[in-house]
N, C-alpha and C positions, 0 to 999 in steps of 0.2 A: 913362753913357747909351748907347743904341744909336746907331750911326754915321749912320743914315738919318733921325734925328729932329732937330728944331730945337734940342734941348738940346746937341747936339754941334756945335761950331764952332771956328774958329781961335782965338778969344779964350780958350776953355776950355783948349785945348792950350797956348797961351802962358802963361796964369796957372799951370797945373799944372806947367809945365816950369821955372819960375824956380828957380834955385839947384840944378838937377839936373845931375849930371855923367854920368849914364847916357847911353849912345848913344841917338839919337833912334828908331832902329828898335825896340829892345826897349821903349822908353818908350811908343810908340803901340800896341804889342801887349799892354800891361798892361791887364787888365780893369778895374782901378781908374781908368784914364784913359778908355778907351772899350771897349765890349764887342764882340767878334767881328771884330776886325781881325787876321787871322792872318798867317802868314809870307808867303804869296803876295801878298795884297792890300797888305800893308805895303810889300813890295819894289816892287810896281808903282806905288803911290801916291808913294813917295819918288822914284822915277825920274821920274814925270810932273811932280812939283813941283820937280825939279832939286836935291834935297837928298841929300847924302852920308849914307848910313845910319850911318856911324861918328861923325858930329858929336855933340857933347854936346847933349842936349836943351835945356839952359839957355842955349846960345849962339845959338839960332835966333830970328830976329826975329818980331815979331807978324805982319808982312806975309807972311812965308814960312809961318807956321803957318796963316794964313787960306788961302793957296794949297793947303797940304797937306790941310787939312780938306775943302776943295772937291774935291780930287782923290780923297780917300778916298771921299767920297760918290759922285762920278761913277763911279769904277771899280767900287765895290760894286754900284751900280744897274745898270751895264752888264753886269757879270758875271752878275747875277741874270737879266737879260734874255736873255743868251746861254746860260743853263742852268747856270751855275757853271763850275767848273774840274775837269775829270776828270783824275785822275792814276791810273795803273794801271787797275784794273777798276771804279772807282766809277761808279755811275749815280744820277741824281736820283730823286725820289719818283715821277716819271712813267715811270721805266724807261729814260730817254734819257740818254746821256752829256752832260756839259757841254762847250761849245765855246769857252769863254773861253781855255783853255790854248793854243789855236792863235794867240792874239793877244798872248801874253806878251812884254814887252819885255826883262825881265831875269831873272825867276825861272827857275831851272834852266838858265840859258844861260851859265854861267861859261866863259870861254875862247872864246866865240863873238864875232862882231862886233856892235857896237851897231847897232840898226836906224835910229837917228837920226843918228849921226855917223861910224860905221865903226870906232871904237876897239875894242880888245879888252876885253870885259867881265871884271871881276875878281871872284873868289869868296873869301869869308872866313867865319869863324864869329863871330856876334854873339849873345850870350845863348843859347849852345848851339844856335843855328839857323844853317843855311846862309844866306848873304847874297850876292847878286850885285849889282854896281853898275857904272856907267860912270864911269871916272875923269875923263872930259871933260865929260859932261852933268850930273853930280851934284857939287855943291860945297857 
C-alpha cells in the first residue's frame, strides 16, 4: 500500500515483520511492505519513533510499529507540505526546491551532534544504503 492511505498501519508492519531477521530499515524500504518509503524518510521516521535501524524487523513490538507507521505518515505528509527534500540540484514540479532537507534530524548528518540529545550520530551501511542514527535516542 501507499504509506498515506488507511491500508498502511502499524498492525500491517507488525504482521509482515514476524519471523524476519532483516534489519528494520531495509524492511520498511521494501516496496512489498510499503511503497515509496525511501532512504531519507525511513531514516527520519526511525529516528522519530526511537527505533535503531539495525534492529531485526521481527524483534520490534506491535506498539513500536504503530508508532513507526504514524511517524512515517507524519514525516511524509510534512515533507510534501515543505516541498520535499532537495538534494543537490533537484527541484519539484513547480520549479521550486524542497525545504524539508533543512529539518533533517539524521539523514546525511553522520558524525554531527544529535539535535535531540547531543550525542554523536553514527553512520553505517544497511542494505547497500547509508544509514545514520543516534545511539542514545534510537534503541
